[in-house]
C-alpha positions as CSV (number, residue, x, y, z in Angstrom):
1,M,33.0,140.4,18.1
2,K,35.6,137.7,18.4
3,K,38.1,138.2,21.2
4,H,41.7,137.7,20.3
5,Y,44.1,136.3,22.9
6,R,47.8,136.8,23.0
7,I,50.6,135.3,25.0
8,S,52.0,137.7,27.6
9,L,55.4,137.7,29.3
10,N,53.9,138.0,32.8
11,S,57.1,137.3,34.8
12,P,60.2,138.4,33.0
13,V,62.6,137.5,35.8
14,I,61.2,134.0,36.3
15,L,61.0,133.4,32.5
16,A,64.6,134.6,32.0
17,F,65.8,132.4,34.9
18,A,64.0,129.3,33.4
19,A,65.4,130.1,29.9
20,A,68.9,130.4,31.3
21,A,68.6,127.1,33.2
22,C,67.4,125.4,30.0
23,A,70.3,127.0,28.0
24,A,72.7,125.8,30.7
25,L,71.4,122.2,30.3
26,V,71.8,122.4,26.5
27,I,75.4,123.8,26.9
28,N,76.2,121.1,29.4
29,T,74.9,118.4,27.1
30,V,76.8,119.7,24.1
31,T,80.0,119.8,26.2
32,F,79.5,116.3,27.5
33,G,79.2,117.5,31.1
34,Q,82.1,119.8,31.1
35,A,80.0,123.0,31.4
36,N,78.4,121.8,34.7
37,R,81.9,121.2,36.1
38,M,83.3,124.5,34.9
39,Y,80.4,126.9,35.3
40,F,77.2,125.4,36.7
41,S,78.2,123.8,39.9
42,V,79.8,125.1,43.1
43,Y,82.5,123.4,45.1
44,S,85.4,124.5,47.3
45,Y,88.0,126.2,45.2
46,P,90.5,129.1,45.8
47,W,88.9,132.5,45.8
48,S,91.9,133.7,43.6
49,N,90.3,131.9,40.7
50,P,87.7,134.1,39.0
51,M,85.6,131.1,38.1
52,T,84.9,130.6,41.7
53,F,82.6,133.7,41.6
54,V,80.9,132.5,38.4
55,R,80.2,129.1,40.0
56,L,78.9,130.8,43.2
57,F,76.0,132.2,41.2
58,G,76.0,129.8,38.2
59,H,75.3,126.6,40.1
60,V,71.6,127.4,40.4
61,L,71.4,127.2,36.6
62,G,73.1,123.8,36.3
63,H,71.1,120.5,36.4
64,S,72.1,116.9,36.2
65,G,69.6,116.1,33.5
66,V,66.2,116.9,32.0
67,M,64.2,115.4,34.9
68,H,66.2,117.4,37.4
69,L,65.6,120.6,35.4
70,M,61.9,119.8,34.9
71,N,61.3,119.2,38.6
72,N,62.8,122.5,39.6
73,M,61.3,124.5,36.8
74,M,57.8,123.2,37.4
75,Y,57.9,124.7,40.9
76,I,59.6,127.9,39.9
77,L,57.1,128.5,37.0
78,L,54.2,127.6,39.3
79,V,55.0,129.9,42.3
80,G,57.5,132.3,40.7
81,P,54.9,134.5,38.9
82,T,53.0,135.1,42.1
83,V,56.2,136.0,43.8
84,E,57.3,138.4,41.0
85,S,53.8,139.9,40.8
86,H,53.7,140.6,44.6
87,F,57.3,141.4,45.4
88,G,58.4,143.0,42.0
89,H,61.0,142.2,39.5
90,G,64.0,143.6,41.4
91,T,63.2,141.9,44.7
92,T,62.6,138.6,42.9
93,A,65.9,138.8,41.0
94,L,67.7,139.8,44.2
95,A,66.2,136.8,46.0
96,I,67.4,134.5,43.3
97,F,71.0,135.9,43.4
98,T,71.0,136.0,47.2
99,T,69.9,132.4,47.4
100,A,72.5,131.4,44.9
101,A,75.3,133.2,46.9
102,V,74.3,131.9,50.3
103,T,73.7,128.3,49.3
104,G,76.9,128.4,47.3
105,L,78.9,129.7,50.2
106,A,77.4,127.1,52.5
107,V,78.5,124.3,50.2
108,M,82.0,125.8,49.9
109,L,82.4,126.3,53.7
110,F,80.5,123.4,55.2
111,M,80.6,120.7,52.6
112,P,84.2,120.5,51.3
113,G,84.7,117.8,48.6
114,T,81.0,118.2,47.5
115,A,79.8,119.8,44.3
116,L,76.3,121.2,44.2
117,L,74.2,122.2,41.2
118,G,70.5,122.9,40.7
119,A,67.8,125.4,41.5
120,S,66.2,123.7,44.5
121,G,67.4,126.4,46.9
122,V,65.7,129.0,44.7
123,V,62.6,126.8,44.5
124,F,62.3,126.8,48.3
125,A,62.9,130.5,48.6
126,M,60.1,131.1,46.1
127,I,57.8,128.7,48.0
128,M,58.4,130.6,51.2
129,M,58.0,134.0,49.5
130,S,54.7,132.9,47.9
131,A,53.4,131.7,51.2
132,A,54.0,135.2,52.5
133,V,51.9,137.0,49.9
134,G,49.0,137.2,52.3
135,F,51.0,139.2,54.9
136,R,49.2,142.2,56.3
137,E,50.5,144.6,58.9
138,G,50.6,142.9,62.3
139,D,49.4,139.6,60.9
140,I,51.3,136.5,59.9
141,P,49.2,134.1,57.8
142,L,48.6,130.7,59.3
143,T,49.4,129.2,55.9
144,F,52.8,130.7,56.0
145,I,53.5,129.2,59.5
146,L,52.2,125.8,58.4
147,V,54.3,125.8,55.1
148,A,57.4,126.8,57.1
149,L,56.9,124.1,59.8
150,L,56.0,121.3,57.3
151,Y,58.8,122.3,54.9
152,L,61.5,122.7,57.5
153,G,60.4,119.6,59.3
154,Q,60.5,117.5,56.1
155,Q,64.0,118.8,55.2
156,V,65.4,118.2,58.7
157,Y,63.9,114.7,58.8
158,Q,65.2,113.9,55.3
159,G,68.6,115.3,56.2
160,L,68.9,113.0,59.2
161,A,67.1,109.9,58.0
162,V,67.6,109.6,54.3
163,T,70.8,109.1,52.4
164,D,70.6,110.5,48.9
165,N,72.3,113.0,46.5
166,I,69.9,115.8,47.6
167,S,71.2,118.7,49.7
168,Q,68.6,119.4,52.3
169,L,70.9,122.0,53.7
170,T,70.5,124.1,50.6
171,H,66.8,123.6,50.7
172,I,66.6,124.9,54.2
173,I,68.9,127.8,53.4
174,G,66.8,128.7,50.4
175,G,63.6,128.6,52.5
176,V,65.2,130.8,55.2
177,V,66.4,133.3,52.5
178,G,62.8,133.3,51.2
179,M,61.4,134.0,54.7
180,I,63.9,136.8,55.3
181,F,63.0,138.4,52.0
182,A,59.2,138.1,52.8
183,F,59.6,139.7,56.2
184,V,61.9,142.5,55.1
185,Y,59.7,143.3,52.1
186,N,56.5,143.3,54.1
187,R,58.1,145.5,56.8
188,K,59.0,148.1,54.2
189,R,55.4,148.1,53.0
């Protein structure tokens, strides 16, 4: 008998996030960059403006172009399904929203005059959460420790030694959010 294969939606949260980020790029392209400024980037702005809250979460969907989007989505689609399978749909979605909020607040408070967009904070949260999949009670996987040290070390070095348009602060914050989610989730188990 011939076996039939079908495509499965194995990670609905990750796939929805990737689809929303792709849609945001299309909308931004159609609006000649106005959508990123209005909805998909975060910057210091009065809290009395309701769009401030939209931007606080929406900035993780915005990307400066196709390559920026592809780089982030490759990582998210690579490690995200493992995270969602292990931690569950709700925890994965909460990690994405928490990372967006915390990185957005950090930019607003500590980087006035700067606009941030992109999912790299979410990428690093997912990387740290995926490295924690092997947690067992009383054990911390050596791979988790090595990923944390290498990742944090690289981001601190780049933040101090490299001048570019990349926010190492949001990478570090995303990684810390991922670590916190991993520890909290594994303690509950």
